[in-house]
C-alpha positions in Angstrom: -22.9 0.7 -17.5 -24.8 -1.9 -15.5 -28.2 -0.8 -14.0 -30.0 -3.1 -11.6 -33.6 -2.2 -10.8 -35.7 -3.9 -8.2 -34.0 -7.2 -8.7 -35.7 -9.9 -6.7 -35.3 -13.6 -6.3 -38.0 -15.6 -4.4 -37.4 -19.4 -4.2 -40.1 -22.0 -4.0 -41.7 -21.9 -0.6 -41.6 -18.1 -0.4 -38.0 -17.7 0.7 -36.9 -14.2 -0.4 -33.2 -14.5 -1.2 -32.8 -11.0 -2.8 -35.3 -8.3 -2.1 -35.6 -5.4 -4.7 -31.9 -4.8 -5.2 -31.1 -1.4 -6.8 -27.6 -0.7 -8.0 -25.8 1.3 -10.7 -22.2 0.2 -11.6 -19.9 2.2 -13.8 -17.4 0.9 -16.3 -14.0 0.1 -14.6 -15.4 -0.1 -11.1 -14.5 -2.8 -8.6 -17.6 -3.6 -6.6 -17.6 -6.0 -3.6 -20.8 -7.7 -2.3 -20.4 -8.6 1.3 -22.8 -9.8 4.1 -23.5 -12.6 6.5 -24.2 -16.1 5.4 -27.6 -16.2 3.6 -27.6 -12.4 3.0 -28.2 -12.9 -0.8 -24.8 -11.7 -2.0 -24.0 -14.8 -4.1 -27.6 -15.0 -5.4 -27.3 -11.4 -6.5 -24.0 -12.1 -8.3 -25.4 -15.2 -10.1 -28.5 -13.4 -11.3 -26.2 -11.0 -13.3 -25.2 -13.8 -15.6 -28.5 -15.6 -15.1 -27.1 -18.7 -13.6 -29.9 -17.9 -11.2 -32.9 -16.5 -13.0 -34.5 -13.5 -11.3 -38.1 -13.6 -10.2 -38.6 -10.0 -11.1 -36.7 -6.8 -11.8 -34.6 -5.4 -14.6 -30.9 -5.5 -15.5 -29.5 -3.2 -18.2 -26.0 -3.7 -19.5 -24.9 -0.9 -21.8 -28.5 -0.2 -22.6 -29.5 -3.8 -23.3 -32.0 -5.7 -21.1 -30.0 -8.8 -20.2 -33.0 -10.5 -18.7 -34.2 -10.9 -22.3 -30.9 -12.0 -23.9 -30.1 -15.6 -24.7 -28.6 -17.0 -21.4 -25.7 -18.9 -23.1 -24.7 -15.8 -25.2 -24.9 -13.7 -22.1 -22.6 -15.9 -20.1 -20.0 -16.0 -22.9 -19.9 -12.2 -22.6 -19.4 -12.1 -18.8 -16.3 -13.6 -17.2 -16.8 -15.8 -14.1 -14.3 -16.9 -11.5 -15.3 -19.3 -8.6 -13.5 -20.5 -5.5 -13.2 -24.0 -6.9 -11.3 -22.6 -9.9 -12.9 -25.1 -12.3 -10.0 -25.7 -14.6 -10.4 -28.6 -17.0 -7.8 -31.2 -15.9 -7.4 -32.9 -19.3 -6.7 -29.6 -21.0 -3.5 -27.6 -21.1 -3.2 -24.2 -19.4 -3.3 -22.6 -22.9 -6.6 -24.4 -23.7 -8.1 -23.6 -20.3 -7.3 -19.9 -20.7 -8.8 -19.7 -24.2 -11.8 -21.9 -23.5 -14.4 -19.1 -24.2 -12.5 -17.7 -27.2 -12.6 -21.3 -28.6 -16.3 -21.3 -28.2 -16.5 -17.9 -29.9 -14.6 -19.4 -32.9 -11.4 -17.3 -32.6 -8.5 -18.3 -34.8 -5.6 -20.3 -33.4 -3.2 -17.4 -33.8 -5.5 -15.0 -31.9 -6.0 -17.5 -29.1 -2.3 -18.2 -28.8 -1.4 -14.6 -28.7 -4.1 -13.9 -26.1 -2.8 -16.7 -23.9 0.8 -15.5 -24.1 -0.1 -11.9 -23.3 -2.3 -12.9 -20.4 0.0 -15.3 -18.7 2.6 -12.6 -18.5 0.2 -10.5 -16.5 0.2 -13.0 -13.7 4.0 -13.4 -13.6 4.1 -16.9 -15.0 6.4 -18.0 -17.8 5.0 -18.7 -21.2 6.3 -22.3 -20.9 3.5 -22.9 -18.4 1.0 -22.7 -21.3 1.8 -26.3 -22.2 1.4 -27.6 -18.6 -1.7 -29.2 -17.2 -3.5 -27.9 -14.1 -2.1 -30.7 -11.9 1.4 -29.5 -12.5 0.6 -26.1 -11.0 0.2 -25.0 -7.3 -3.2 -24.0 -6.0 -2.3 -20.3 -6.2 -1.0 -20.7 -9.8 -4.2 -22.5 -10.8 -6.3 -19.7 -9.3 -4.3 -17.2 -11.4 -5.2 -19.2 -14.5 -8.8 -19.2 -13.4 -8.7 -15.4 -13.4 -7.0 -15.3 -16.8 -9.7 -17.5 -18.3 -12.3 -14.9 -17.2 -10.3 -12.2 -18.9 -9.5 -14.0 -22.2 -12.5 -13.1 -24.2 -12.3 -9.4 -23.2 -15.7 -9.4 -21.5 -17.2 -6.2 -20.2 -17.8 -7.6 -16.7 -16.0 -10.1 -14.6 -17.9 -11.9 -11.8 -15.9 -13.4 -8.9 -17.5 -15.6 -6.2 -15.1 -15.7 -3.3 -12.2 -16.7 -5.6 -9.5 -16.6 -2.9 -11.5 -18.1 0.0 -9.7 -21.5 -0.1 -6.2 -20.2 -0.3 -3.6 -19.7 2.5 -3.3 -16.0 3.7 -0.1 -15.1 2.0 -1.1 -16.6 -1.4 -4.5 -14.9 -1.0 -2.9 -11.5 -0.2 -0.6 -11.8 -3.3 -3.5 -12.7 -5.6 -5.6 -9.8 -4.2 -2.8 -7.4 -5.2 -2.5 -9.1 -8.6 -6.2 -8.9 -9.5 -6.5 -5.3 -8.4 -3.4 -4.4 -10.5 -4.9 -6.2 -13.6 -8.3 -4.6 -13.1 -6.7 -1.1 -13.0 -4.5 -1.7 -16.0 -7.2 -3.3 -18.2 -10.0 -1.0 -16.9 -12.2 -4.0 -16.2 -15.5 -3.9 -14.3 -15.3 -6.5 -11.5 -18.1 -7.6 -9.2 -16.7 -9.6 -6.3 -18.4 -11.6 -3.6 -16.5 -12.0 -0.3 -17.2 -12.7 3.4 -14.0 -10.9 4.4 -14.4 -7.2 5.2 -10.6 -6.6 5.0 -10.6 -8.0 1.5 -13.6 -5.8 0.5 -11.9 -2.7 1.9 -8.6 -3.5 0.2 -10.0 -4.2 -3.3 -13.3 -2.4 -3.8 -14.1 1.1 -5.1 -17.5 0.6 -3.6 -18.9 -2.0 -1.2 -22.5 -3.3 -1.2 -23.4 -4.6 2.3 -26.3 -7.0 2.3 -28.4 -8.5 5.1 -31.4 -10.8 4.8 -31.7 -10.1 1.0 -31.7 -6.4 1.3 -29.0 -3.8 0.4 -28.1 -2.0 3.6 -25.4 0.3 2.4 -23.6 0.9 -0.9 -20.7 3.3 -0.7 -16.9 3.7 -0.8 -14.9 1.9 1.9 -13.8 5.2 3.4 -17.4 6.5 3.7 -18.7 3.2 5.1 -16.0 3.1 7.7 -16.5 6.7 8.6 -20.3 6.7 8.5 -21.9 3.2 8.9 -25.5 3.3 8.0 -26.8 1.5 11.1 -25.8 -0.7 14.1 -25.7 -3.8 11.9 -23.1 -2.2 9.6 -21.2 -0.9 12.5 -21.0 -4.3 14.1 -20.3 -6.0 10.8 -17.3 -3.7 10.2 -15.9 -4.2 13.7 -14.6 -1.5 16.1 -10.9 -2.4 15.2 -11.5 -1.2 11.7 -13.4 1.9 12.7 -10.4 3.0 14.9 -8.2 2.8 11.8 -10.2 5.5 10.2 -9.3 8.1 12.8 -5.9 9.1 11.4 -5.8 11.9 8.9 -2.9 9.9 7.3 -4.5 7.5 4.8 -1.8 6.6 2.2 1.8 5.3 2.5 3.1 8.4 0.8 2.3 10.5 3.9 4.3 8.3 6.3 7.1 6.7 4.3 10.7 7.4 5.0 13.7 7.4 2.8 15.0 3.8 2.2 18.7 2.9 2.2 19.5 1.3 -1.2 22.4 0.1 -3.2 22.8 -0.7 -6.8 23.1 -4.3 -7.9 26.6 -4.2 -9.4 28.2 -3.1 -6.1 30.3 -5.5 -4.1 29.4 -7.2 -0.9 32.1 -5.3 0.9 30.5 -2.0 -0.2 27.1 -3.2 1.0 28.5 -4.1 4.5 30.2 -0.7 4.8 27.0 1.0 3.9 25.0 -1.0 6.4 27.6 -0.1 9.1 27.5 3.6 8.1 23.7 3.9 8.1 23.2 1.5 11.0 20.6 -0.7 9.2 20.3 -4.4 8.8 18.6 -4.3 5.4 19.5 -2.7 2.0 17.1 -2.5 -0.9 18.8 -3.5 -4.2 18.0 -1.3 -7.3 19.2 -1.2 -10.9 20.9 1.9 -12.5 17.5 3.6 -12.9 16.5 3.1 -9.2 14.0 0.3 -10.1 13.6 -2.1 -7.1 15.2 -5.5 -7.7 15.1 -7.1 -4.3 16.8 -6.7 -0.9 19.9 -7.7 1.0 19.9 -8.3 4.8 22.6 -9.3 7.3 21.2 -12.8 7.7 21.2 -13.3 3.9 24.9 -12.9 3.3 26.5 -14.0 6.6 29.5 -16.0 5.4 29.0 -15.0 1.8 31.7 -12.4 2.1 34.4 -15.1 1.8 32.8 -16.9 -1.2 31.0 -14.3 -3.2 32.0 -10.8 -4.3 28.9 -9.2 -6.0 25.5 -8.3 -4.6 24.0 -9.9 -7.7 25.1 -13.3 -6.4 23.4 -13.1 -3.0 20.5 -10.6 -2.9 16.9 -11.8 -2.3 14.7 -11.2 -5.4 11.4 -12.1 -3.8 10.5 -8.7 -2.2 7.1 -7.6 -1.2 6.3 -3.9 -2.0 3.4 -1.5 -2.4 2.8 1.3 -4.9 2.5 5.0 -4.1 -1.1 5.9 -3.2 -1.7 2.6 -1.5 -3.9 2.7 1.6 -1.9 2.8 4.8 -4.3 0.4 6.5 -3.6 -2.2 3.9 0.1 -2.0 4.7 -0.6 -2.4 8.4 -2.5 -5.6 7.6 0.3 -6.9 5.4 3.0 -6.2 7.9 1.0 -8.2 10.5 0.0 -11.1 8.2 3.5 -11.6 6.7 5.4 -10.7 9.8 7.4 -8.1 7.9 9.8 -5.5 9.4 9.0 -3.0 6.6 7.5 -2.5 3.2 9.3 -0.6 0.3 7.2 1.7 -1.8 7.6 2.0 -5.6 6.1 4.3 -8.2 4.4 3.4 -11.4 7.8 2.8 -13.1 8.8 0.5 -10.2 11.3 3.0 -8.9 12.1 2.8 -5.2 10.7 6.0 -3.6 10.0 5.2 0.1 9.8 2.7 3.0 7.0 2.0 5.6 8.3 0.4 8.8 6.7 -1.0 11.9 7.9 1.9 13.9 6.1 4.4 11.5 2.8 2.6 12.1 3.2 2.3 15.9 3.9 6.1 16.1 0.8 6.8 14.0 -1.5 4.8 16.2 -0.2 6.4 19.3 -0.6 9.9 17.8 -4.1 9.0 16.6 -5.2 8.1 20.1 -3.4 10.6 22.3 -1.6 13.1 20.2 0.5 15.3 22.6 -1.6 14.4 25.6 -0.9 11.9 28.3 -3.1 8.8 28.0 -6.1 8.8 30.3 -8.5 5.9 30.9 -9.1 4.2 27.6 -12.5 4.3 25.9 -13.8 1.3 24.0 -12.5 2.7 20.7 -9.1 3.7 22.2 -8.8 0.1 23.6 -9.2 -1.2 20.1 -6.3 1.1 19.0 -4.2 -0.1 21.9 -4.8 -3.7 20.8 -3.5 -2.8 17.3 -0.3 -1.5 18.9 0.1 -4.5 21.1 -0.3 -6.8 18.2 2.3 -4.9 16.2 4.8 -5.0 19.1 4.1 -8.7 19.8 5.0 -9.8 16.3 
């Protein structure tokens, strides 16, 4: 879909920012550019929509040489999301989302329908379309910035460290959101980041750059298992390399059966179930086993006297992952969010499993020692032990 051949950018004074970059990116791929400061990753991204004009090389998009296209026309066909968001403060959210469609002379009806459809993708109510950016939180504004890049149905979306200025929990949530949207809409996303965890979590393939050169371009698993050289190995970090040792790679392989209760049941029934199963958390589902939230002991202490139904007291804001999710992503989320566990749902949002801290600690122990008694730890084993210690310390 996008072929980049010998793409080079040399600035005045002879500074080589990008040195003969060669890439081939397929429709629907999520590509992450990552590297040290000054590695050329942002320059490479900005050459794709010609916000930076290349010195030499060729870029072919669906067979068309984009270095010969009108630059303004090109940019209207490629979505672009930046860290600073760049929403127009004097325009409503509706008008911000449909800015490019407006420039493309879409009808009002088509623009309104597009705005309504898109805002539902990021779990914001349609009433927000009439708000102004200042009325939204930073995370909500960033969601609108993503939607604006999707509104004109462009072939490629470029993202330049879009979540870098956000707090860790908001950033984690938006990472999940953009990956979900990308898969559902089959968009091609090229994403610049300085965060290796972010690249591993989101990308189908990662382009690691250093001093303007492409050092390795491969899937996250292949890069972690076979770093191209010492620079890549050091850049990845030993704590990530150790996580590649387990044969277990997805949550499906380690999840246990969760204890759940349907939303119409009473609080007394919930308490009896907790006592019977010796758990402090129940996951709340509807009649079709779709996850609705959770109920824990702390959440309804005292509620027994004033409320009768689970629907009156359960917590709706529940963090979950989908089947097939990488186990190492769940490890990071448990640590970052200080979670006891993470429920697993299928494509229909039905509750199918649960990953707990205890699962993960057992896996790390088995990875390092198996059935053997621990001997003196090697450097890599020490990294694994550090993961355990961090888990236990939380």
